[in-house]
Each structure stands twice: as C-alpha cells, then as structure tokens.
C-alpha positions in Angstrom: 136.5 -0.4 18.7 137.7 1.8 15.9 135.1 3.4 13.7 135.5 4.6 10.1 134.7 8.2 9.3 131.4 7.2 7.6 130.4 5.0 10.6 131.2 7.9 13.0 129.0 10.3 11.1 126.1 7.8 11.0 126.4 7.1 14.7 126.6 10.8 15.5 123.5 11.5 13.3 121.6 8.8 15.2 122.7 10.0 18.6 121.8 13.6 17.7 118.4 12.6 16.4 117.7 10.8 19.7 118.9 13.6 21.9 122.0 11.7 23.1 124.6 14.2 22.0 124.9 17.7 20.6 125.4 18.4 16.9 128.7 20.2 17.4 130.5 17.0 16.7 132.4 16.8 20.0 132.0 13.2 21.2 133.1 14.4 24.6 129.9 16.4 25.0 127.9 13.3 25.6 130.2 12.3 28.4 130.0 15.5 30.4 126.4 16.4 29.5 124.0 16.9 32.4 121.7 14.0 32.5 118.6 16.3 32.6 119.4 17.3 29.0 119.3 13.7 27.7 116.1 12.8 25.9 116.5 9.2 27.1 116.4 10.4 30.8 113.4 12.7 30.1 111.4 10.0 28.5 112.2 7.4 31.1 111.4 9.8 33.9 108.0 10.7 32.3 107.2 7.0 31.9 108.1 6.3 35.6 105.7 9.1 36.7 103.0 7.6 34.4 103.4 4.2 36.0 102.9 5.7 39.5 99.9 7.6 38.4 98.3 4.7 36.5 98.8 2.2 39.3 98.0 4.6 42.2 94.8 2.6 43.1 96.3 -0.9 42.6 95.8 -3.0 45.8 98.4 -5.7 45.0 101.3 -3.9 46.9 103.9 -6.5 45.9 103.3 -6.1 42.1 102.9 -2.3 42.3 106.1 -2.0 44.3 108.1 -4.2 41.9 106.9 -2.5 38.7 107.3 1.1 40.1 110.8 0.2 41.3 111.7 -1.1 37.9 110.3 2.0 36.2 112.1 4.4 38.7 115.4 2.5 38.3 115.7 3.5 34.6 116.0 7.3 34.9 117.7 6.9 38.3 120.5 4.8 36.9 120.9 7.0 33.8 121.3 10.0 36.1 123.7 8.2 38.4 125.7 6.8 35.5 126.0 10.0 33.7 127.2 11.7 36.9 130.1 9.3 37.2 133.6 10.3 36.0 134.7 7.4 33.8 133.1 5.9 30.7 133.4 2.5 32.4 131.4 3.6 35.4 128.8 5.4 33.2 128.4 2.2 31.1 127.9 0.0 34.1 124.9 2.1 35.3 123.5 2.4 31.8 123.5 -1.4 31.5 121.6 -1.6 34.8 119.1 0.9 33.3 118.8 -1.2 30.2 118.2 -4.3 32.3 115.4 -2.4 34.2 113.8 -1.7 30.8 113.6 -5.5 30.2 112.3 -6.0 33.7 109.6 -3.4 33.4 108.6 -4.7 29.9 108.1 -8.2 31.4 106.0 -6.8 34.3 103.9 -4.8 31.8 103.1 -7.9 29.8 102.1 -9.8 32.9 100.2 -6.9 34.4 98.1 -6.5 31.2 97.6 -10.3 31.1 96.2 -10.5 34.7 94.2 -7.3 34.4 96.3 -5.0 36.6 97.4 -2.7 33.9 95.0 -1.2 31.2 95.9 -2.7 27.9 96.6 0.7 26.2 98.9 1.8 29.0 100.8 -1.5 29.0 101.3 -1.3 25.2 102.7 2.2 25.6 105.1 1.1 28.3 106.2 -2.0 26.3 107.0 0.2 23.2 108.6 2.9 25.3 110.9 0.4 27.1 112.0 -0.9 23.7 112.8 2.6 22.4 114.5 3.7 25.7 116.6 0.5 25.7 117.7 1.3 22.1 118.6 4.9 23.1 120.6 3.6 26.1 122.5 1.2 23.7 123.3 4.1 21.5 124.7 6.1 24.4 126.7 3.1 25.5 128.2 2.8 22.0 129.1 6.5 22.1 130.8 6.1 25.5 132.7 3.0 24.3 133.9 4.9 21.4 135.2 7.6 23.7 136.8 5.0 26.0 138.6 3.4 23.0 139.9 6.7 21.6 
C-alpha cells in the first residue's frame, strides 16, 4: 500500500491527534513506542477498570465474567501486540483488540436492555468502543504502511 505525500501527511496528522504516533514524523516511532504511551491503550484500560467498578455488585457471574473479559482483552491485546517485534504480529493482536471492542459493544447493548448496566454507563462504553476501534484501525494502517515500505 503506497501512500502519496498528501495522504501520508493527513494520516500522520490523524495519528498524532489521537495519540498514536509522535509529531516528529518518524513512522517507526509508532512501531517501537511503549504501549503505555498510546492514548488508545490508556483509554481502553480506563474503560476496563470502569466496567469492573460498575459491575462489581452484579450477581449474574456469567454475564459479568464475559463482559469484563471482553473489556480487559482490549488493552491487554494492544499491550501484547505493541510488544511484538514484527508489524504482522502487532497487527494480529490489534485485530483481536478491535474484535473485543465489537464484543464489548454487543454486551453493553444487551446489558442495558436487560437492566444489568445503567443506561448512561452503557452508552459511554458503546461510544468509547467505537472510538477505540477507530483508533486501533488507524494504528493498524500506520503499521501496514511501515510493513509495505
């Protein structure tokens, strides 16, 4: 996937604005960056902690276990992926994290519908999973660019 100069600048501006790479312009920085510095990891870790806190008293262990695992999977797979050496390995784990966003979003819809999750919290998680998934997609695009260079 070859990008034109204008497309590269637009992509880099988007990635910088979302905390996915540094403004120095070195695409490689995103590939070697510590996952703790990535805004996408920070946001997903905060959301996971919020899920645990919000559902602390939920008695349906099966539902609680499933949704907390999906939430925990997002920052965990970002961390593991970004700790891998090759872009291909990083992308594989990021795709799992993105899939976990969809899983969590589905469970949030259902949890709100059946009264397990407060509507406001569910709406926040639904929107947050959309935004985190978009950030992960941007990171994948950046890694694919590096892979194709």
